[in-house]
C-alpha positions as CSV (number, residue, x, y, z in Angstrom):
1,X,10.5,-23.6,20.3
2,X,9.3,-19.9,20.1
3,X,9.0,-18.4,16.8
4,X,11.0,-15.4,16.1
5,X,8.9,-12.5,14.7
6,X,10.4,-9.5,12.7
7,X,9.6,-6.1,14.3
8,X,7.0,-4.1,12.5
9,X,8.4,-1.4,10.3
10,X,8.1,2.0,12.1
11,X,5.9,4.8,10.8
12,X,7.6,7.4,8.6
13,X,8.1,10.9,10.3
14,X,6.0,13.6,8.8
15,X,3.0,13.5,6.7
16,X,2.2,11.0,3.9
17,X,2.2,12.4,0.4
18,X,-1.6,12.6,-0.7
19,X,-2.9,9.8,-2.9
20,X,-6.5,9.4,-3.5
21,X,-7.7,6.0,-2.4
22,X,-10.5,3.8,-3.9
23,X,-12.2,1.0,-2.0
24,X,-11.6,-2.5,-3.5
25,X,-13.5,-5.8,-3.2
26,X,-10.9,-7.8,-1.3
27,X,-10.9,-9.7,2.0
28,X,-7.5,-8.4,2.9
29,X,-7.2,-4.8,1.2
30,X,-9.5,-2.0,2.1
31,X,-8.4,0.5,-0.5
32,X,-5.9,1.3,-3.1
33,X,-4.6,4.5,-5.1
34,X,-1.8,5.4,-7.4
35,X,0.0,8.4,-8.2
36,X,1.4,8.4,-11.7
37,X,3.7,11.2,-11.3
38,X,5.7,9.5,-8.6
39,X,4.9,6.0,-9.6
40,X,3.7,5.2,-6.1
41,X,1.2,2.6,-5.1
42,X,-0.8,3.4,-1.9
43,X,-2.6,0.5,-0.1
44,X,-4.5,0.3,3.1
45,X,-5.6,-3.0,4.7
46,X,-8.9,-4.0,6.4
47,X,-7.0,-4.4,9.8
48,X,-4.4,-1.8,11.0
49,X,-4.0,1.8,11.1
50,X,-1.6,2.7,8.3
51,X,-1.3,3.4,4.6
52,X,1.6,1.9,2.7
53,X,3.4,3.6,-0.1
54,X,5.2,1.3,-2.6
55,X,7.6,3.2,-4.9
56,X,8.6,2.4,-8.6
57,X,5.2,0.8,-9.6
58,X,4.8,1.3,-13.2
59,X,1.5,2.5,-14.8
60,X,1.3,-1.1,-16.3
61,X,1.8,-2.9,-13.0
62,X,-0.8,-0.7,-11.4
63,X,-3.2,-1.5,-14.2
64,X,-2.4,-5.2,-13.9
65,X,-3.0,-4.9,-10.1
66,X,-6.4,-3.2,-10.2
67,X,-7.6,-5.4,-13.1
68,X,-6.7,-8.7,-11.5
69,X,-9.3,-11.2,-10.8
70,X,-8.2,-11.1,-7.1
71,X,-6.4,-7.7,-6.0
72,X,-5.4,-9.5,-2.7
73,X,-3.6,-12.4,-4.4
74,X,-2.1,-10.2,-6.9
75,X,-0.8,-7.9,-4.1
76,X,0.8,-10.9,-2.3
77,X,2.4,-12.2,-5.4
78,X,3.7,-8.9,-6.7
79,X,4.0,-6.2,-3.9
80,X,3.9,-7.7,-0.4
81,X,7.7,-8.2,-0.1
82,X,8.6,-5.0,-1.9
83,X,10.0,-2.1,0.0
84,X,7.5,0.4,1.3
85,X,7.1,3.4,3.5
86,X,4.4,3.2,6.2
87,X,2.4,6.3,7.3
88,X,-0.2,6.8,10.0
89,X,-3.7,6.9,8.6
90,X,-5.1,10.4,8.7
91,X,-1.6,12.0,8.0
92,X,-1.2,13.6,4.8
93,X,1.1,16.1,3.1
94,X,0.2,19.9,2.7
95,X,-0.9,20.8,-0.9
């Protein structure tokens, strides 16, 4: 029996709000960043061509994430199923 796969979420129109990204030691994640003013977590993966913005992430949640023994496992447990916006890599907002 064929498996039904959910369609990938479409890219957002327009430019991604700029959030500085920093490389992380992970087999799944390439880089992460955080904007405290909007409480937005930004994540890129080692595969793919997008940056994902997760809203409503508190400073403590971000600190727990980047301080986790495994950022990949922490991401899966706490953020993977959360709502997000997906932007094409290279797109960023005007300052």
